[in-house]
N, C-alpha and C positions, 0 to 999 in steps of 0.2 A: 664391779659388782661380783660378789661371791655367793654361790649357792651351796647349802649343805643338805644332805639327805642321810637317812639312817642305813645301816647295813641290813642284812637279812639272815634269818636262821638257815634257810635253804641254801646249799652251796653246790657248785658244779666244778669239780676237779677232774671230771672224766673227759669232757670235750676240750679240744685244743683251743687256745686263745686265737682270735682272728688277727692279732698283731704280735710281732716279735719285740716291739718296743716295751721297755719297762723302766721303772724307777724303784728306789728303795724307800720304805717308810721312814719318817723322820724321828719316830720315837721307839726305835727297836730296843734301845737300852732299857727303856721303861717297860716295854712289853716283856722283855726277858725277866725282869724282876717280878712281874705278875705271874709269869709261867712258873717261876720258882715257888711262889705261894701255892699255885694250883697243883703242882706236883706233890705237895704234901698231903693232898686229899686222896682217899681211895675212891673207887668207882661209886660206892654207896654214898659217900659224902658229896661227890660231884652231882649225883642224881638229886640229892636233897637241896643242894645249892641252886640248881637250875629248875627243879620241879619237872624232871624228865624221866622217861622210862629207863629200866635197867639196861636195855640194849643201847639206848642213846648215851647213857652214862658211861658204859664201857667204851663206846666209840670215842667220846670226847676225852675220857681219861687217857686213852691211847694217843690221841692227838697231842695232848699236853706233854706226855712222856716222849713223844717223837719229835717235838718242836725243836728247831734249831735256828739260831739267829743268822745263819749264813744262807740267805735267800738267793736262789737261782731259778731260772725257768724250768729246771728239772724237778725241783721240789716245792715250787710255789707258783702262783698264778696272779695275774693282774686283778686287783680288787673289783674293777668294774665288770669283769667277765666271770669272776668267781662267785659273786653273790647272785642269787636268784630270789624269787618271791614276788609279791604283788607290785612293789615299787619298781622292781627291775623288769617286770613284764611291761609296765607302762613306759619305762625308759627305753627299752628295746635297743640296748647299746650294741648288740650284734649287727645292727644295721647302720651304725655310725660310719661315716667316711673318715679318711685319714685327717681331713681338715676338721671334722667334728671332734675327733679324739684330741687334736692339738688344742682346740678351744676348751674342751672339757678339762684337760689337764691343767689349764690355767685358771678356770673359773668354777670348777665343781669339786666339792670335798665330801668325803664320807666319814661320818663320826663313828667311832668304834670303841667298845669297851676294852678290848685288848690292845688295839693299835693307836688309840687316841684320835688322830686325824689321818685319813688316807687320801692321797691323790688317786685319780682313776687308774693310772698305770703303775701304781705302787704294787710290788709283789706282796702277797700274803700267803701264809700257810693256813690250812683249814682249822677252824676253831668255832667254839660257841661260847660266848660270854656276854650276856646282856649287860648294858650299862647300869641297869638297876639292881644288879646282883649285890647281895650283902656279904661280900668277901672281905674278911679282915685282912689288912695289909699294912705295910709300913706307913702309909699315909692316914690310916684311920679305919673306919668300920665298913666302908663301901668304896665303890669305884669313883663316885663323885669326889670323895675326899682324897682318893689316890691321885686323881688327875688335877684336882685343885684349880689353879688358874692357868695351867699349861695349855689346855685346848684353846681357851680364850686368847692367850698370848700368841699362840700359833696363828690363829685367824687374824689377829691384829697385824701380825707381821706380813701376812698375805695381802692385807688391805692397805698397808702403809704406802703412802705416795699417791693414793687415789684421791682425786680432788673432792669427791663427795662419796665416801665409802658407804656401801649398802650391803647388808647381808640378807639374802633371801632364805628364809627358814622353811625348807620342805622336809625337815626331819620330824620324827615323832616327839611327843612331849618327853618321853623317857630319855631320849638321847639329847634333846636340846637343853635339858636341865644341866648338862655338863658344860654349857656355855653360860657365861655370866654377863648378862646384858649391861649391868652397871659399869663394868670395866671394858666392855667391847666398844672399840672406837668406830662405831658405824651405826647407821640407822638400820633397824630391823623391820623387814616386811614378811609377814606370815600369810601366804595364800592358804585359804581353807575351803574345802570342797564339801558341798551339801546337796542332799537329794530332797526332792519334794515329798513330803509326808503329810497328807491331809491338808490343813490350812497353813502349814509352815514348812520349814526345811530342817533337815537333820543330817548330822554326819553319820555315814555308814562306813565303818572301818575298811572293809574290803575295797569299796569303790574309792574312798579317799586315798588309800595307799597307792592304788594304781594311777589315780589322777595326779598325785604328787610326782610320780615317775614321769608321766606324760608332760607335765609342766617343765621338769628338769630337762627333758629331751627337747622341748620347745625352745627353751633358753639356749641350749647348745646349738641346735640346728639353725636357729635364726640369729645366732651370734649376738644375743641381747646383752647390752652393757648398761642400759638405763631401765630402772624399775617400771616406769610408766608404761613401757611396751608390754609388760605382763598383762595389762588389762585387755589386750587384744586377743588373749588366749581364748580359743573357741573350739575346743576339741571334745569329742564324745558327748556333745550336747551341753557342755558347761558354758556359762557366760558370766562375765563380771557383774556383780550385783552391787551397784553403788549405794542403794538404800540400806543394805545390811552391813556395809563395810565401814571401817574407820581408818585412821592414819596408819595404824600398824597391822591390823587384820583385814586382808582383802578377801572378801567372800565371793566364791564362784558357785553358782547354783545351776541345777538342771531340773527339768520337770519329770523326766523318766530316764532310766538307765538305757544306754545304747550298747 
């Protein structure tokens, strides 16, 4: 069983990583080709591409210009500890044990616009590039066309040899669109988190992101390898709702935020 999550816009390259262990991203050659495209943009164009302020545009332009494919702990950081934001608040990877990290390295993957697929301990340099960006490149008009089948093929390779391969989708819609279900050699389960709103339940983005991180941590800390065990997830007031769920979308609901 493999779990995928999204990256985050917020990064932490100031605080040291809690581990010295690291690996290298598998698509660095592809990342470098994207960087070559991004270096052709001036800060104003970077801002327009991402819909960000002038200050953030200048920052990310500088990141692209300074990016180097030679990743070391001196100029890069493990992805699991570099990303911050709602999902990573729920994940709380800073509290992982060495055994947790070992399991996460094998069973958790981060989808990325620049890096394609990252293992938790893969080094990365700071960047901002949403998967939905309409950046013209050698592969087409956007990053979905750039990555094509490569992300799906990478996940298939990870799942190869598994007797009953399952992919747990805890990524956002924007990022999971880079995965092609028709060619993915696995069953897909998508946990969805909803809040009580009047007579029904509704997805609230902030809470849903944090809950996806909590479930990813639940999988890691409990060494889950069978999807059925996800139904026992009962944190922050969420419970599996069999009436609202179907074979692919497993709905978790709660009555009030905790």
